[in-house]
N, C-alpha and C positions, 0 to 999 in steps of 0.2 A: 713679661709678667702678665699681660692680658691673657695670653694663651694658657698659662698656668692657672689663672683665676677661672677661666672657663672650664678647664679640666676639673678643678676642685668642685665647681658647681655641678658638673655632670656626675661626679662620684657621689656628691651629696644627694642628688636626686635619685641615683640608683639605690643608695642606702635607705632612702625614704620609701621607695617602692617596695624593696625587700622587707622592710619593717612593717608594712601595712598588711593586713589580712582582711579579707572580705568573707563573711559568712552568709550564705544564702540558704534560708530555711524554707522548706516547702511543706505542704500538708503531709501528714503521716497517716497512713491508713493501715488498719489491722489486716493481716493476711486472712483471706477467706479460707475456711476449712475446705480442703479438696474433697472430691467425691471418693477417691481411692488413695489411700496412703498406708503403706505397709511398714511396720517397724518390728524389730526383735529386741528382746531384753533378756539377759545382758548382751552387750555387743560382742563379747568373746567368752570362751570357756577355758579355764585352766585346770589341768588334771595331773595328779600324781598317780602313776600306774605301777603295778607289780606283775611280773610274769605269772600266768596261771590264775589271776584274780579278776573279779568283775568290779567295775566302778560305774556308778550311775550319776548323771547330772540332768538338769532340765533347763528349759528356756521358754519364753512366752512369745507367741506370734500375736502381734497387736494390730488392731485396726483403728487408726486415728482419723479416718475419713468419715463421710456421711452415708456411704452405701456399703452393704455387706459384700464380701468377696470370698471366693474359694481360693485355696492355695495348695501347693504340693511341697513336699519336703524330701530331700535326698542328701546322702553323705557323699562327698567327693574328696579327692586328694587336694592338698594345698601346698604350693611352693611359690617361689618368686623367680622371675625370669632375668633380672638384671640388677644393677646397683641402685636403680630408682625404685626397686621393690614393686614392680608391676605384678599383680597376683597371677598365678598360673594354676588353673584347676584341672589340668590334663596330664602334665608330666609326672611320671612316677619315679620314685627313688627309694633308697633305704630309709628315708625319713617320712614316707607317706603311707606306710602300711596301716596307720590308724583307721583310715576309711574302711578297711576290710573288717575291722573288729567291731564296728558300730551297728547296733540295732535300734531303730526308732520306734517309739510307741505308736506312731501313725505316720503315714506318708502323704496323706491328704486331709483336707478338712475345710470348714467354712467358719468365718468369724464375723460377728455383727459389728456395726459401728460402735466405737468406744468400748469394744470388747476385746477379749484375748483368749487364746487357746494354749494350754500347757502341753509341751512336747517333752517326753522323757527320752534321754539318750543313754543307752546301755552299752558300755564298752567291755567286751570279753577278750582279755589279753591272752594269747597263746602262751604255753609254758616255756617254749624254747626261743623267745625273742631276745635280741641283744639289748643291752642298756643304751639309753640315749634319748634324743628328742624324737617325737612323732607328731605329725601335723595333719589336720584335715579341715574341711569346711562343711558346714551344714547349709545347703542352698535352699532358701525359702522363696518360692516363686508364686506371685499372685496371678491367678488366671481368672478369666471372666467368660461367661456364657450368655449368648443372646439367642433368641428364637430365630429359626430360619424361615419363619412365616408359615410353617406347617405344624406348628405346635411342638417342634422338636428343638432340643438344645444344640446349638452349633458353637463349638469352642472357637474363640477368636485369638487364643494364644496368651502369652505372657504379657502382663502390664508392667509389673515391677519385679525385681529380684534382689535379694539381699543375701550376702554370704557371711555367716557367723563362723569365725575362725576358732579352731580348737588347738590350743597349745598344750602338749603333754610331755611328761618325762617318765620313761621307764626306768625304775630304780636299778642300781647295779654300778658298774664301773663307768661312771660318767666323767667327762672332762670339760672343764670350763677354761678355755684358752682363747686368746685373741689380742688385738691391739688396735690403736688408732693409727691408721697409715697416712692420713692427711687431715690437717687442721689449718684452714686458710681464712684470711680476712683481706679482701681487696683494698688496696690503699687509696684508690680513686674511684669515685662514682659520679656520673653526670646527673643522676636523679635518685631520690630516695626510693626504697628503704636502704638502710645499712644492712648488709647481709654477711653472715659468716657461714662457711661451708666446711664439711668434714666427711671423711669416709672411714668407717669402722669395719674391721675384718674379724669374723668369728671363725677360729680354726678348731674349736672344740666339737663335741658331739651332742650338745644341748643348747637351747636358745638362752640368750642373756640380754639384759637391758642396758642400753647406753643412755646417759643423761647429758643434756646440752644446756649450758648456762651462758647467757650473753650479758655483758655489762658495758655500758657506754658512759664515758666521762667527758666533760668539756676539756678542750686542749689547755685552757688556762683555768685551772681549778681542780679540786678533787672530789666534789660532790657528784654522785651519780645523776645522770639525766634519764637513764633507762636501765632496768635490770629485770630479768625474769627469775631471779634467785628464789623467790617465794613460790614460783610455779614453773620450774624448768621443764623443757621439753624432754620426753622420753620416747625411745624407740626400741622395739624388740628386734634383735639380730638373730636370725636363724643360723643353725650350724653350717659351717663350710660355705658361708656367703659373705659378701661385702655389701655394706649399705651406705649410700650417699644421703646426706641430710643438709638442709639449710635452716638457719635461724635468722630471723629478721626483726629489726626495729622498724615497724611500719609507720610510727609517728615521727620519723626523722624529718627535720626541716629541709628545704631545698638547697640551703647554703650553710656551710659550717665546717669546722675542723674539730675532730673528736678523737679521743683515745678509746680504742675498742678492745675488749678482752673476751675471748671465748674459752670456756673450760669444758672439755669433753671427758666424762668419767665413764670408764668401761672396766668391769671386773675389779673395781676398787682402786683403779689407778687414774689419776688426773693427767690429761694432756692439755697444756695451756699455750695459747698464742695471743700476742698483743700487737696491735698496729695503730699507727696514726692514720686516720681516714679523712680524706678531703671530699666533701660534698659540694659540687659546683656545677650548675647548669651549663650546658655547652654554649648557650647564647651569652651567658655572663662571662665565660672564659674568652669568648670571641671579643667581647667589648674590652676586657682587660688587655688582651693582646693588641687591640686597635689603639687603646690609650697609650700603651707602651711605645707603639710605633710612632704615634703623634709626638710624644715627649722626646723620643730619640731624634725624630726629624727636626723638631724645634731646636734641640741642642746643636745638632749638626749645622743647621741654618745659621744660628747665632755665631758659631765658631767661624764658619766661612765668611759671614758678614764682617766680623772683626778683622779677619786677615785681609779682606779687600780694602778695609778702611785704613 
């Protein structure tokens, strides 16, 4: 009985340690404004195009730093290289002709601190283009020049670069097709966060949006402890591609049992998966196994002791 009492005390101590939380607060300093910081607004451009017609959009090159800088602007192709959606600004396909139709109001300029420069983007669509998605990127590059000591400017190259992605659809016989090919929630994790993964495939000829909702419930009880229903994650899926995505509950505790549900909506159809998830630090699992071993050893020792007596 003494052994069992000691085991109970150990478990109680562990529960006390896990129930305690220590918050260490340090001084908070406001970020100093950098000398050079490039931004563009909006972050992307959406266009509806028609064969043989012109469409115009615009965006702002912004300077949120303390020093003026020069910049260059150019249109490039845009695609992705894998399911993780790493951007590809070089590979051409049937969906990257948009870059050839773009004319920019200017390809270089200078912007003052806390200032902005408006760039117009004219898209001249040929008459004989097929219907479907077309994608490009406007690359804005900050450059700087310093004197070479002889009163001449010597370019020192790019400091920052931002790609503004253009999503467009050429009207006509477009197809929106695809499905969720994977929707998973791991049942066991040694540390937070709780993560749900998925892969969505777009087999159509235009881009479409996938929406990801994560809900977490306590194992004993029905009230949500986390949900992103009010602000679900969204991802754009380009035609003839697959996109992998992760949704996480970053505030998950180190230890617990939860019921987790992920809903992936694509093209109006919900794909739902639900799992019971165990969050258990590996050191805690080791201690539990050790305690089980001690209890089993104690029971075996008692049985053998009684047989000998």
